[in-house]
CHARMM-style PDB file with segment names, atoms N, HN, CA, C and O in Angstrom:
ATOM      1  N   UNK     1       3.557  26.285   9.368  1.00  0.00      PROA
ATOM      2  CA  UNK     1       4.608  25.343   9.029  1.00  0.00      PROA
ATOM      3  C   UNK     1       4.323  23.996   9.690  1.00  0.00      PROA
ATOM      4  O   UNK     1       3.622  23.901  10.697  1.00  0.00      PROA
ATOM      5  N   UNK     2       4.885  22.984   9.092  1.00  0.00      PROA
ATOM      6  HN  UNK     2       5.454  23.062   8.273  1.00  0.00      PROA
ATOM      7  CA  UNK     2       4.712  21.638   9.638  1.00  0.00      PROA
ATOM      8  C   UNK     2       5.861  21.326  10.575  1.00  0.00      PROA
ATOM      9  O   UNK     2       7.007  21.706  10.336  1.00  0.00      PROA
ATOM     10  N   UNK     3       5.526  20.620  11.652  1.00  0.00      PROA
ATOM     11  HN  UNK     3       4.595  20.311  11.847  1.00  0.00      PROA
ATOM     12  CA  UNK     3       6.601  20.172  12.527  1.00  0.00      PROA
ATOM     13  C   UNK     3       7.224  18.908  11.929  1.00  0.00      PROA
ATOM     14  O   UNK     3       6.764  18.397  10.907  1.00  0.00      PROA
ATOM     15  N   UNK     4       8.251  18.428  12.567  1.00  0.00      PROA
ATOM     16  HN  UNK     4       8.624  18.843  13.396  1.00  0.00      PROA
ATOM     17  CA  UNK     4       9.033  17.317  12.026  1.00  0.00      PROA
ATOM     18  C   UNK     4       8.196  16.055  11.864  1.00  0.00      PROA
ATOM     19  O   UNK     4       8.281  15.388  10.832  1.00  0.00      PROA
ATOM     20  N   UNK     5       7.390  15.718  12.864  1.00  0.00      PROA
ATOM     21  HN  UNK     5       7.321  16.260  13.702  1.00  0.00      PROA
ATOM     22  CA  UNK     5       6.594  14.496  12.805  1.00  0.00      PROA
ATOM     23  C   UNK     5       5.554  14.551  11.691  1.00  0.00      PROA
ATOM     24  O   UNK     5       5.342  13.564  10.986  1.00  0.00      PROA
ATOM     25  N   UNK     6       4.917  15.684  11.533  1.00  0.00      PROA
ATOM     26  HN  UNK     6       5.089  16.486  12.105  1.00  0.00      PROA
ATOM     27  CA  UNK     6       3.912  15.830  10.482  1.00  0.00      PROA
ATOM     28  C   UNK     6       4.561  15.742   9.101  1.00  0.00      PROA
ATOM     29  O   UNK     6       4.012  15.123   8.190  1.00  0.00      PROA
ATOM     30  N   UNK     7       5.707  16.353   8.954  1.00  0.00      PROA
ATOM     31  HN  UNK     7       6.153  16.856   9.694  1.00  0.00      PROA
ATOM     32  CA  UNK     7       6.415  16.301   7.678  1.00  0.00      PROA
ATOM     33  C   UNK     7       6.838  14.873   7.344  1.00  0.00      PROA
ATOM     34  O   UNK     7       6.699  14.436   6.202  1.00  0.00      PROA
ATOM     35  N   UNK     8       7.350  14.147   8.331  1.00  0.00      PROA
ATOM     36  HN  UNK     8       7.462  14.502   9.259  1.00  0.00      PROA
ATOM     37  CA  UNK     8       7.762  12.760   8.105  1.00  0.00      PROA
ATOM     38  C   UNK     8       6.570  11.881   7.742  1.00  0.00      PROA
ATOM     39  O   UNK     8       6.678  11.006   6.882  1.00  0.00      PROA
ATOM     40  N   UNK     9       5.443  12.110   8.392  1.00  0.00      PROA
ATOM     41  HN  UNK     9       5.356  12.820   9.091  1.00  0.00      PROA
ATOM     42  CA  UNK     9       4.239  11.347   8.071  1.00  0.00      PROA
ATOM     43  C   UNK     9       3.772  11.639   6.651  1.00  0.00      PROA
ATOM     44  O   UNK     9       3.352  10.729   5.937  1.00  0.00      PROA
ATOM     45  N   UNK    10       3.841  12.891   6.240  1.00  0.00      PROA
ATOM     46  HN  UNK    10       4.182  13.630   6.820  1.00  0.00      PROA
ATOM     47  CA  UNK    10       3.435  13.261   4.890  1.00  0.00      PROA
ATOM     48  C   UNK    10       4.372  12.657   3.847  1.00  0.00      PROA
ATOM     49  O   UNK    10       3.922  12.205   2.794  1.00  0.00      PROA
ATOM     50  N   UNK    11       5.654  12.650   4.131  1.00  0.00      PROA
ATOM     51  HN  UNK    11       6.020  13.017   4.986  1.00  0.00      PROA
ATOM     52  CA  UNK    11       6.625  12.061   3.212  1.00  0.00      PROA
ATOM     53  C   UNK    11       6.403  10.554   3.109  1.00  0.00      PROA
ATOM     54  O   UNK    11       6.447   9.994   2.014  1.00  0.00      PROA
ATOM     55  N   UNK    12       6.166   9.897   4.241  1.00  0.00      PROA
ATOM     56  HN  UNK    12       6.130  10.352   5.130  1.00  0.00      PROA
ATOM     57  CA  UNK    12       5.911   8.455   4.225  1.00  0.00      PROA
ATOM     58  C   UNK    12       4.648   8.134   3.438  1.00  0.00      PROA
ATOM     59  O   UNK    12       4.629   7.183   2.657  1.00  0.00      PROA
ATOM     60  N   UNK    13       3.600   8.915   3.635  1.00  0.00      PROA
ATOM     61  HN  UNK    13       3.616   9.688   4.269  1.00  0.00      PROA
ATOM     62  CA  UNK    13       2.353   8.701   2.895  1.00  0.00      PROA
ATOM     63  C   UNK    13       2.569   8.909   1.408  1.00  0.00      PROA
ATOM     64  O   UNK    13       2.018   8.167   0.595  1.00  0.00      PROA
ATOM     65  N   UNK    14       3.353   9.896   1.043  1.00  0.00      PROA
ATOM     66  HN  UNK    14       3.801  10.499   1.704  1.00  0.00      PROA
ATOM     67  CA  UNK    14       3.645  10.154  -0.365  1.00  0.00      PROA
ATOM     68  C   UNK    14       4.357   8.972  -1.001  1.00  0.00      PROA
ATOM     69  O   UNK    14       4.000   8.556  -2.103  1.00  0.00      PROA
ATOM     70  N   UNK    15       5.356   8.428  -0.326  1.00  0.00      PROA
ATOM     71  HN  UNK    15       5.647   8.766   0.569  1.00  0.00      PROA
ATOM     72  CA  UNK    15       6.097   7.288  -0.852  1.00  0.00      PROA
ATOM     73  C   UNK    15       5.200   6.065  -0.988  1.00  0.00      PROA
ATOM     74  O   UNK    15       5.257   5.351  -1.990  1.00  0.00      PROA
ATOM     75  N   UNK    16       4.374   5.829   0.024  1.00  0.00      PROA
ATOM     76  HN  UNK    16       4.327   6.408   0.837  1.00  0.00      PROA
ATOM     77  CA  UNK    16       3.472   4.678  -0.021  1.00  0.00      PROA
ATOM     78  C   UNK    16       2.507   4.820  -1.192  1.00  0.00      PROA
ATOM     79  O   UNK    16       2.297   3.873  -1.950  1.00  0.00      PROA
ATOM     80  N   UNK    17       1.920   6.010  -1.336  1.00  0.00      PROA
ATOM     81  HN  UNK    17       2.091   6.779  -0.721  1.00  0.00      PROA
ATOM     82  CA  UNK    17       0.980   6.235  -2.430  1.00  0.00      PROA
ATOM     83  C   UNK    17       1.678   6.115  -3.790  1.00  0.00      PROA
ATOM     84  O   UNK    17       1.111   5.557  -4.729  1.00  0.00      PROA
ATOM     85  N   UNK    18       2.884   6.627  -3.896  1.00  0.00      PROA
ATOM     86  HN  UNK    18       3.344   7.080  -3.133  1.00  0.00      PROA
ATOM     87  CA  UNK    18       3.628   6.554  -5.148  1.00  0.00      PROA
ATOM     88  C   UNK    18       3.947   5.110  -5.524  1.00  0.00      PROA
ATOM     89  O   UNK    18       3.745   4.708  -6.670  1.00  0.00      PROA
ATOM     90  N   UNK    19       4.440   4.336  -4.574  1.00  0.00      PROA
ATOM     91  HN  UNK    19       4.604   4.662  -3.644  1.00  0.00      PROA
ATOM     92  CA  UNK    19       4.784   2.942  -4.850  1.00  0.00      PROA
ATOM     93  C   UNK    19       3.553   2.114  -5.191  1.00  0.00      PROA
ATOM     94  O   UNK    19       3.580   1.308  -6.121  1.00  0.00      PROA
ATOM     95  N   UNK    20       2.471   2.313  -4.438  1.00  0.00      PROA
ATOM     96  HN  UNK    20       2.450   2.968  -3.682  1.00  0.00      PROA
ATOM     97  CA  UNK    20       1.256   1.573  -4.750  1.00  0.00      PROA
ATOM     98  C   UNK    20       0.649   2.059  -6.066  1.00  0.00      PROA
ATOM     99  O   UNK    20       0.021   1.273  -6.775  1.00  0.00      PROA
ATOM    100  N   UNK    21       0.821   3.315  -6.401  1.00  0.00      PROA
ATOM    101  HN  UNK    21       1.331   3.953  -5.825  1.00  0.00      PROA
ATOM    102  CA  UNK    21       0.332   3.819  -7.685  1.00  0.00      PROA
ATOM    103  C   UNK    21       1.053   3.172  -8.855  1.00  0.00      PROA
ATOM    104  O   UNK    21       0.434   2.801  -9.853  1.00  0.00      PROA
ATOM    105  N   UNK    22       2.354   3.041  -8.724  1.00  0.00      PROA
ATOM    106  HN  UNK    22       2.857   3.342  -7.913  1.00  0.00      PROA
ATOM    107  CA  UNK    22       3.131   2.365  -9.774  1.00  0.00      PROA
ATOM    108  C   UNK    22       2.726   0.899  -9.870  1.00  0.00      PROA
ATOM    109  O   UNK    22       2.571   0.362 -10.967  1.00  0.00      PROA
ATOM    110  N   UNK    23       2.557   0.255  -8.718  1.00  0.00      PROA
ATOM    111  HN  UNK    23       2.683   0.691  -7.827  1.00  0.00      PROA
ATOM    112  CA  UNK    23       2.136  -1.153  -8.714  1.00  0.00      PROA
ATOM    113  C   UNK    23       0.731  -1.299  -9.302  1.00  0.00      PROA
ATOM    114  O   UNK    23       0.457  -2.265 -10.015  1.00  0.00      PROA
ATOM    115  N   UNK    24      -0.155  -0.354  -9.010  1.00  0.00      PROA
ATOM    116  HN  UNK    24       0.068   0.430  -8.431  1.00  0.00      PROA
ATOM    117  CA  UNK    24      -1.518  -0.415  -9.552  1.00  0.00      PROA
ATOM    118  C   UNK    24      -1.515  -0.228 -11.060  1.00  0.00      PROA
ATOM    119  O   UNK    24      -2.382  -0.763 -11.751  1.00  0.00      PROA
ATOM    120  N   UNK    25      -0.558   0.520 -11.577  1.00  0.00      PROA
ATOM    121  HN  UNK    25       0.147   0.954 -11.016  1.00  0.00      PROA
ATOM    122  CA  UNK    25      -0.444   0.706 -13.027  1.00  0.00      PROA
ATOM    123  C   UNK    25      -0.175  -0.631 -13.720  1.00  0.00      PROA
ATOM    124  O   UNK    25      -0.701  -0.893 -14.802  1.00  0.00      PROA
ATOM    125  N   UNK    26       0.642  -1.469 -13.092  1.00  0.00      PROA
ATOM    126  HN  UNK    26       1.070  -1.257 -12.214  1.00  0.00      PROA
ATOM    127  CA  UNK    26       0.986  -2.765 -13.658  1.00  0.00      PROA
ATOM    128  C   UNK    26       0.064  -3.892 -13.194  1.00  0.00      PROA
ATOM    129  O   UNK    26       0.203  -5.022 -13.662  1.00  0.00      PROA
ATOM    130  N   UNK    27      -0.852  -3.619 -12.308  1.00  0.00      PROA
ATOM    131  HN  UNK    27      -0.965  -2.701 -11.928  1.00  0.00      PROA
ATOM    132  CA  UNK    27      -1.749  -4.641 -11.778  1.00  0.00      PROA
ATOM    133  C   UNK    27      -2.549  -5.352 -12.865  1.00  0.00      PROA
ATOM    134  O   UNK    27      -2.609  -6.581 -12.841  1.00  0.00      PROA
ATOM    135  N   UNK    28      -3.164  -4.655 -13.814  1.00  0.00      PROA
ATOM    136  HN  UNK    28      -3.116  -3.656 -13.834  1.00  0.00      PROA
ATOM    137  CA  UNK    28      -3.911  -5.381 -14.850  1.00  0.00      PROA
ATOM    138  C   UNK    28      -3.035  -6.334 -15.675  1.00  0.00      PROA
ATOM    139  O   UNK    28      -3.471  -7.427 -16.037  1.00  0.00      PROA
ATOM    140  N   UNK    29      -1.817  -5.919 -15.963  1.00  0.00      PROA
ATOM    141  HN  UNK    29      -1.463  -5.031 -15.669  1.00  0.00      PROA
ATOM    142  CA  UNK    29      -0.910  -6.774 -16.727  1.00  0.00      PROA
ATOM    143  C   UNK    29      -0.583  -8.043 -15.952  1.00  0.00      PROA
ATOM    144  O   UNK    29      -0.589  -9.144 -16.504  1.00  0.00      PROA
ATOM    145  N   UNK    30      -0.299  -7.872 -14.666  1.00  0.00      PROA
ATOM    146  HN  UNK    30      -0.295  -6.978 -14.217  1.00  0.00      PROA
ATOM    147  CA  UNK    30       0.024  -9.027 -13.818  1.00  0.00      PROA
ATOM    148  C   UNK    30      -1.191  -9.935 -13.681  1.00  0.00      PROA
ATOM    149  O   UNK    30      -1.070 -11.159 -13.743  1.00  0.00      PROA
ATOM    150  N   UNK    31      -2.369  -9.331 -13.495  1.00  0.00      PROA
ATOM    151  HN  UNK    31      -2.468  -8.337 -13.445  1.00  0.00      PROA
ATOM    152  CA  UNK    31      -3.574 -10.141 -13.343  1.00  0.00      PROA
ATOM    153  C   UNK    31      -3.906 -10.901 -14.628  1.00  0.00      PROA
ATOM    154  O   UNK    31      -4.356 -12.045 -14.564  1.00  0.00      PROA
ATOM    155  N   UNK    32      -3.693 -10.289 -15.784  1.00  0.00      PROA
ATOM    156  HN  UNK    32      -3.328  -9.360 -15.837  1.00  0.00      PROA
ATOM    157  CA  UNK    32      -3.920 -11.000 -17.042  1.00  0.00      PROA
ATOM    158  C   UNK    32      -2.935 -12.153 -17.215  1.00  0.00      PROA
ATOM    159  O   UNK    32      -3.302 -13.224 -17.697  1.00  0.00      PROA
ATOM    160  N   UNK    33      -1.693 -11.929 -16.822  1.00  0.00      PROA
ATOM    161  HN  UNK    33      -1.395 -11.059 -16.430  1.00  0.00      PROA
ATOM    162  CA  UNK    33      -0.699 -13.005 -16.907  1.00  0.00      PROA
ATOM    163  C   UNK    33      -1.065 -14.151 -15.959  1.00  0.00      PROA
ATOM    164  O   UNK    33      -0.975 -15.323 -16.327  1.00  0.00      PROA
ATOM    165  N   UNK    34      -1.473 -13.806 -14.748  1.00  0.00      PROA
ATOM    166  HN  UNK    34      -1.546 -12.855 -14.449  1.00  0.00      PROA
ATOM    167  CA  UNK    34      -1.887 -14.846 -13.802  1.00  0.00      PROA
ATOM    168  C   UNK    34      -3.185 -15.509 -14.259  1.00  0.00      PROA
ATOM    169  O   UNK    34      -3.383 -16.705 -14.043  1.00  0.00      PROA
ATOM    170  N   UNK    35      -4.057 -14.743 -14.882  1.00  0.00      PROA
ATOM    171  HN  UNK    35      -3.896 -13.771 -15.058  1.00  0.00      PROA
ATOM    172  CA  UNK    35      -5.317 -15.271 -15.359  1.00  0.00      PROA
ATOM    173  C   UNK    35      -5.155 -16.316 -16.442  1.00  0.00      PROA
ATOM    174  O   UNK    35      -6.035 -17.156 -16.628  1.00  0.00      PROA
ATOM    175  N   UNK    36      -4.052 -16.276 -17.156  1.00  0.00      PROA
ATOM    176  HN  UNK    36      -3.337 -15.593 -17.005  1.00  0.00      PROA
ATOM    177  CA  UNK    36      -3.816 -17.302 -18.170  1.00  0.00      PROA
ATOM    178  C   UNK    36      -3.534 -18.655 -17.521  1.00  0.00      PROA
ATOM    179  O   UNK    36      -3.741 -19.700 -18.139  1.00  0.00      PROA
ATOM    180  N   UNK    37      -3.061 -18.632 -16.271  1.00  0.00      PROA
ATOM    181  HN  UNK    37      -2.893 -17.784 -15.769  1.00  0.00      PROA
ATOM    182  CA  UNK    37      -2.864 -19.884 -15.526  1.00  0.00      PROA
ATOM    183  C   UNK    37      -4.116 -20.252 -14.744  1.00  0.00      PROA
ATOM    184  O   UNK    37      -4.599 -21.382 -14.812  1.00  0.00      PROA
ATOM    185  N   UNK    38      -4.638 -19.270 -13.994  1.00  0.00      PROA
ATOM    186  HN  UNK    38      -4.245 -18.351 -13.939  1.00  0.00      PROA
ATOM    187  CA  UNK    38      -5.799 -19.527 -13.150  1.00  0.00      PROA
ATOM    188  C   UNK    38      -6.523 -18.217 -12.868  1.00  0.00      PROA
ATOM    189  O   UNK    38      -5.917 -17.246 -12.413  1.00  0.00      PROA
ATOM    190  N   UNK    39      -7.804 -18.198 -13.138  1.00  0.00      PROA
ATOM    191  HN  UNK    39      -8.296 -18.986 -13.507  1.00  0.00      PROA
ATOM    192  CA  UNK    39      -8.579 -16.982 -12.870  1.00  0.00      PROA
ATOM    193  C   UNK    39      -8.729 -16.751 -11.373  1.00  0.00      PROA
ATOM    194  O   UNK    39      -8.801 -15.610 -10.918  1.00  0.00      PROA
ATOM    195  N   UNK    40      -8.778 -17.836 -10.614  1.00  0.00      PROA
ATOM    196  HN  UNK    40      -8.720 -18.763 -10.984  1.00  0.00      PROA
ATOM    197  CA  UNK    40      -8.874 -17.716  -9.151  1.00  0.00      PROA
ATOM    198  C   UNK    40      -7.606 -17.077  -8.600  1.00  0.00      PROA
ATOM    199  O   UNK    40      -7.674 -16.216  -7.723  1.00  0.00      PROA
ATOM    200  N   UNK    41      -6.461 -17.492  -9.105  1.00  0.00      PROA
ATOM    201  HN  UNK    41      -6.406 -18.192  -9.817  1.00  0.00      PROA
ATOM    202  CA  UNK    41      -5.185 -16.926  -8.670  1.00  0.00      PROA
ATOM    203  C   UNK    41      -5.105 -15.439  -8.989  1.00  0.00      PROA
ATOM    204  O   UNK    41      -4.613 -14.653  -8.180  1.00  0.00      PROA
ATOM    205  N   UNK    42      -5.590 -15.055 -10.167  1.00  0.00      PROA
ATOM    206  HN  UNK    42      -5.990 -15.694 -10.824  1.00  0.00      PROA
ATOM    207  CA  UNK    42      -5.600 -13.641 -10.542  1.00  0.00      PROA
ATOM    208  C   UNK    42      -6.510 -12.844  -9.611  1.00  0.00      PROA
ATOM    209  O   UNK    42      -6.158 -11.737  -9.202  1.00  0.00      PROA
ATOM    210  N   UNK    43      -7.668 -13.392  -9.275  1.00  0.00      PROA
ATOM    211  HN  UNK    43      -7.954 -14.291  -9.607  1.00  0.00      PROA
ATOM    212  CA  UNK    43      -8.587 -12.722  -8.353  1.00  0.00      PROA
ATOM    213  C   UNK    43      -8.006 -12.590  -6.961  1.00  0.00      PROA
ATOM    214  O   UNK    43      -8.145 -11.549  -6.318  1.00  0.00      PROA
ATOM    215  N   UNK    44      -7.358 -13.637  -6.497  1.00  0.00      PROA
ATOM    216  HN  UNK    44      -7.244 -14.482  -7.019  1.00  0.00      PROA
ATOM    217  CA  UNK    44      -6.720 -13.598  -5.171  1.00  0.00      PROA
ATOM    218  C   UNK    44      -5.619 -12.545  -5.150  1.00  0.00      PROA
ATOM    219  O   UNK    44      -5.471 -11.815  -4.170  1.00  0.00      PROA
ATOM    220  N   UNK    45      -4.849 -12.466  -6.230  1.00  0.00      PROA
ATOM    221  HN  UNK    45      -4.969 -13.059  -7.026  1.00  0.00      PROA
ATOM    222  CA  UNK    45      -3.779 -11.468  -6.303  1.00  0.00      PROA
ATOM    223  C   UNK    45      -4.339 -10.049  -6.208  1.00  0.00      PROA
ATOM    224  O   UNK    45      -3.788  -9.207  -5.499  1.00  0.00      PROA
ATOM    225  N   UNK    46      -5.426  -9.789  -6.919  1.00  0.00      PROA
ATOM    226  HN  UNK    46      -5.874 -10.473  -7.496  1.00  0.00      PROA
ATOM    227  CA  UNK    46      -6.054  -8.467  -6.862  1.00  0.00      PROA
ATOM    228  C   UNK    46      -6.558  -8.131  -5.472  1.00  0.00      PROA
ATOM    229  O   UNK    46      -6.391  -7.007  -5.000  1.00  0.00      PROA
ATOM    230  N   UNK    47      -7.175  -9.107  -4.816  1.00  0.00      PROA
ATOM    231  HN  UNK    47      -7.310 -10.021  -5.200  1.00  0.00      PROA
ATOM    232  CA  UNK    47      -7.677  -8.896  -3.455  1.00  0.00      PROA
ATOM    233  C   UNK    47      -6.525  -8.637  -2.495  1.00  0.00      PROA
ATOM    234  O   UNK    47      -6.606  -7.742  -1.653  1.00  0.00      PROA
ATOM    235  N   UNK    48      -5.462  -9.407  -2.615  1.00  0.00      PROA
ATOM    236  HN  UNK    48      -5.395 -10.134  -3.299  1.00  0.00      PROA
ATOM    237  CA  UNK    48      -4.291  -9.228  -1.742  1.00  0.00      PROA
ATOM    238  C   UNK    48      -3.659  -7.854  -1.965  1.00  0.00      PROA
ATOM    239  O   UNK    48      -3.208  -7.217  -1.013  1.00  0.00      PROA
ATOM    240  N   UNK    49      -3.627  -7.400  -3.208  1.00  0.00      PROA
ATOM    241  HN  UNK    49      -3.993  -7.917  -3.981  1.00  0.00      PROA
ATOM    242  CA  UNK    49      -3.063  -6.075  -3.505  1.00  0.00      PROA
ATOM    243  C   UNK    49      -3.856  -4.979  -2.797  1.00  0.00      PROA
ATOM    244  O   UNK    49      -3.271  -4.097  -2.168  1.00  0.00      PROA
ATOM    245  N   UNK    50      -5.175  -5.031  -2.896  1.00  0.00      PROA
ATOM    246  HN  UNK    50      -5.650  -5.747  -3.407  1.00  0.00      PROA
ATOM    247  CA  UNK    50      -6.015  -4.008  -2.254  1.00  0.00      PROA
ATOM    248  C   UNK    50      -5.893  -4.086  -0.742  1.00  0.00      PROA
ATOM    249  O   UNK    50      -5.797  -3.054  -0.078  1.00  0.00      PROA
ATOM    250  N   UNK    51      -5.894  -5.291  -0.186  1.00  0.00      PROA
ATOM    251  HN  UNK    51      -5.972  -6.130  -0.725  1.00  0.00      PROA
ATOM    252  CA  UNK    51      -5.754  -5.434   1.263  1.00  0.00      PROA
ATOM    253  C   UNK    51      -4.384  -4.951   1.747  1.00  0.00      PROA
ATOM    254  O   UNK    51      -4.278  -4.373   2.829  1.00  0.00      PROA
ATOM    255  N   UNK    52      -3.345  -5.184   0.957  1.00  0.00      PROA
ATOM    256  HN  UNK    52      -3.431  -5.653   0.078  1.00  0.00      PROA
ATOM    257  CA  UNK    52      -2.001  -4.734   1.332  1.00  0.00      PROA
ATOM    258  C   UNK    52      -1.927  -3.222   1.406  1.00  0.00      PROA
ATOM    259  O   UNK    52      -1.234  -2.671   2.261  1.00  0.00      PROA
ATOM    260  N   UNK    53      -2.642  -2.545   0.507  1.00  0.00      PROA
ATOM    261  HN  UNK    53      -3.205  -2.993  -0.188  1.00  0.00      PROA
ATOM    262  CA  UNK    53      -2.670  -1.086   0.514  1.00  0.00      PROA
ATOM    263  C   UNK    53      -3.192  -0.566   1.856  1.00  0.00      PROA
ATOM    264  O   UNK    53      -2.584   0.316   2.464  1.00  0.00      PROA
ATOM    265  N   UNK    54      -4.307  -1.110   2.307  1.00  0.00      PROA
ATOM    266  HN  UNK    54      -4.800  -1.826   1.813  1.00  0.00      PROA
ATOM    267  CA  UNK    54      -4.877  -0.675   3.573  1.00  0.00      PROA
ATOM    268  C   UNK    54      -4.062  -1.178   4.762  1.00  0.00      PROA
ATOM    269  O   UNK    54      -3.980  -0.499   5.785  1.00  0.00      PROA
ATOM    270  N   UNK    55      -3.465  -2.353   4.637  1.00  0.00      PROA
ATOM    271  HN  UNK    55      -3.532  -2.904   3.806  1.00  0.00      PROA
ATOM    272  CA  UNK    55      -2.657  -2.901   5.721  1.00  0.00      PROA
ATOM    273  C   UNK    55      -1.441  -2.021   6.011  1.00  0.00      PROA
ATOM    274  O   UNK    55      -1.078  -1.830   7.171  1.00  0.00      PROA
ATOM    275  N   UNK    56      -0.822  -1.494   4.981  1.00  0.00      PROA
ATOM    276  HN  UNK    56      -1.117  -1.649   4.038  1.00  0.00      PROA
ATOM    277  CA  UNK    56       0.357  -0.636   5.161  1.00  0.00      PROA
ATOM    278  C   UNK    56      -0.017   0.619   5.956  1.00  0.00      PROA
ATOM    279  O   UNK    56       0.693   1.006   6.885  1.00  0.00      PROA
ATOM    280  N   UNK    57      -1.143   1.255   5.581  1.00  0.00      PROA
ATOM    281  HN  UNK    57      -1.719   0.941   4.827  1.00  0.00      PROA
ATOM    282  CA  UNK    57      -1.558   2.455   6.306  1.00  0.00      PROA
ATOM    283  C   UNK    57      -2.008   2.133   7.729  1.00  0.00      PROA
ATOM    284  O   UNK    57      -1.780   2.924   8.644  1.00  0.00      PROA
ATOM    285  N   UNK    58      -2.649   0.971   7.922  1.00  0.00      PROA
ATOM    286  HN  UNK    58      -2.834   0.328   7.179  1.00  0.00      PROA
ATOM    287  CA  UNK    58      -3.062   0.567   9.271  1.00  0.00      PROA
ATOM    288  C   UNK    58      -1.835   0.333  10.152  1.00  0.00      PROA
ATOM    289  O   UNK    58      -1.806   0.768  11.303  1.00  0.00      PROA
ATOM    290  N   UNK    59      -0.830  -0.349   9.620  1.00  0.00      PROA
ATOM    291  HN  UNK    59      -0.854  -0.703   8.685  1.00  0.00      PROA
ATOM    292  CA  UNK    59       0.391  -0.589  10.394  1.00  0.00      PROA
ATOM    293  C   UNK    59       1.134   0.708  10.698  1.00  0.00      PROA
ATOM    294  O   UNK    59       1.683   0.871  11.788  1.00  0.00      PROA
ATOM    295  N   UNK    60       1.150   1.625   9.745  1.00  0.00      PROA
ATOM    296  HN  UNK    60       0.703   1.493   8.860  1.00  0.00      PROA
ATOM    297  CA  UNK    60       1.806   2.918   9.965  1.00  0.00      PROA
ATOM    298  C   UNK    60       1.098   3.694  11.067  1.00  0.00      PROA
ATOM    299  O   UNK    60       1.749   4.273  11.937  1.00  0.00      PROA
ATOM    300  N   UNK    61      -0.239   3.709  11.035  1.00  0.00      PROA
ATOM    301  HN  UNK    61      -0.768   3.239  10.329  1.00  0.00      PROA
ATOM    302  CA  UNK    61      -0.999   4.412  12.068  1.00  0.00      PROA
ATOM    303  C   UNK    61      -0.790   3.760  13.426  1.00  0.00      PROA
ATOM    304  O   UNK    61      -0.670   4.451  14.438  1.00  0.00      PROA
ATOM    305  N   UNK    62      -0.746   2.456  13.451  1.00  0.00      PROA
ATOM    306  HN  UNK    62      -0.844   1.894  12.630  1.00  0.00      PROA
ATOM    307  CA  UNK    62      -0.524   1.739  14.717  1.00  0.00      PROA
ATOM    308  C   UNK    62       0.850   2.078  15.302  1.00  0.00      PROA
ATOM    309  O   UNK    62       0.987   2.285  16.508  1.00  0.00      PROA
ATOM    310  N   UNK    63       1.861   2.131  14.437  1.00  0.00      PROA
ATOM    311  HN  UNK    63       1.750   1.963  13.458  1.00  0.00      PROA
ATOM    312  CA  UNK    63       3.204   2.483  14.895  1.00  0.00      PROA
ATOM    313  C   UNK    63       3.249   3.920  15.376  1.00  0.00      PROA
ATOM    314  O   UNK    63       3.912   4.216  16.370  1.00  0.00      PROA
ATOM    315  N   UNK    64       2.557   4.820  14.691  1.00  0.00      PROA
ATOM    316  HN  UNK    64       2.019   4.579  13.884  1.00  0.00      PROA
ATOM    317  CA  UNK    64       2.526   6.230  15.104  1.00  0.00      PROA
ATOM    318  C   UNK    64       1.880   6.378  16.475  1.00  0.00      PROA
ATOM    319  O   UNK    64       2.374   7.135  17.311  1.00  0.00      PROA
ATOM    320  N   UNK    65       0.781   5.665  16.718  1.00  0.00      PROA
ATOM    321  HN  UNK    65       0.380   5.050  16.039  1.00  0.00      PROA
ATOM    322  CA  UNK    65       0.118   5.730  18.025  1.00  0.00      PROA
ATOM    323  C   UNK    65       1.008   5.155  19.113  1.00  0.00      PROA
ATOM    324  O   UNK    65       1.042   5.663  20.234  1.00  0.00      PROA
ATOM    325  N   UNK    66       1.727   4.094  18.776  1.00  0.00      PROA
ATOM    326  HN  UNK    66       1.699   3.681  17.866  1.00  0.00      PROA
ATOM    327  CA  UNK    66       2.617   3.454  19.755  1.00  0.00      PROA
ATOM    328  C   UNK    66       3.770   4.362  20.133  1.00  0.00      PROA
ATOM    329  O   UNK    66       4.163   4.404  21.299  1.00  0.00      PROA
ATOM    330  N   UNK    67       4.324   5.092  19.168  1.00  0.00      PROA
ATOM    331  HN  UNK    67       4.005   5.058  18.221  1.00  0.00      PROA
ATOM    332  CA  UNK    67       5.478   5.957  19.393  1.00  0.00      PROA
ATOM    333  C   UNK    67       5.093   7.384  19.766  1.00  0.00      PROA
ATOM    334  O   UNK    67       5.975   8.225  19.947  1.00  0.00      PROA
ATOM    335  N   UNK    68       3.818   7.676  19.886  1.00  0.00      PROA
ATOM    336  HN  UNK    68       3.102   6.993  19.739  1.00  0.00      PROA
ATOM    337  CA  UNK    68       3.374   9.034  20.156  1.00  0.00      PROA
ATOM    338  C   UNK    68       3.844   9.526  21.526  1.00  0.00      PROA
ATOM    339  O   UNK    68       4.139  10.711  21.681  1.00  0.00      PROA
ATOM    340  N   UNK    69       3.916   8.661  22.498  1.00  0.00      PROA
ATOM    341  HN  UNK    69       3.677   7.698  22.372  1.00  0.00      PROA
ATOM    342  CA  UNK    69       4.324   9.058  23.836  1.00  0.00      PROA
ATOM    343  C   UNK    69       5.819   9.243  23.995  1.00  0.00      PROA
ATOM    344  O   UNK    69       6.270   9.778  25.007  1.00  0.00      PROA
ATOM    345  N   UNK    70       6.595   8.811  23.010  1.00  0.00      PROA
ATOM    346  HN  UNK    70       6.228   8.377  22.188  1.00  0.00      PROA
ATOM    347  CA  UNK    70       8.065   8.882  23.140  1.00  0.00      PROA
ATOM    348  C   UNK    70       8.603  10.194  22.656  1.00  0.00      PROA
ATOM    349  OT1 UNK    70       9.813  10.417  22.695  1.00  0.00      PROA
TER     350      UNK     70
END
């Protein structure tokens, strides 16, 4: 069985993956819309989206390490 902390981490990861999955589904549509204004803007948006995905997990891991002693 999973303890409380492991279960909460799994639930948080599930929500993050689900939300980013939904956002990734609409990413091409958003990038095409932005691309009609500026291709550079569309490229920057795609890069920011991918970096945000990893940033969320990095921040979550950092918070978990910080709160591990409590």
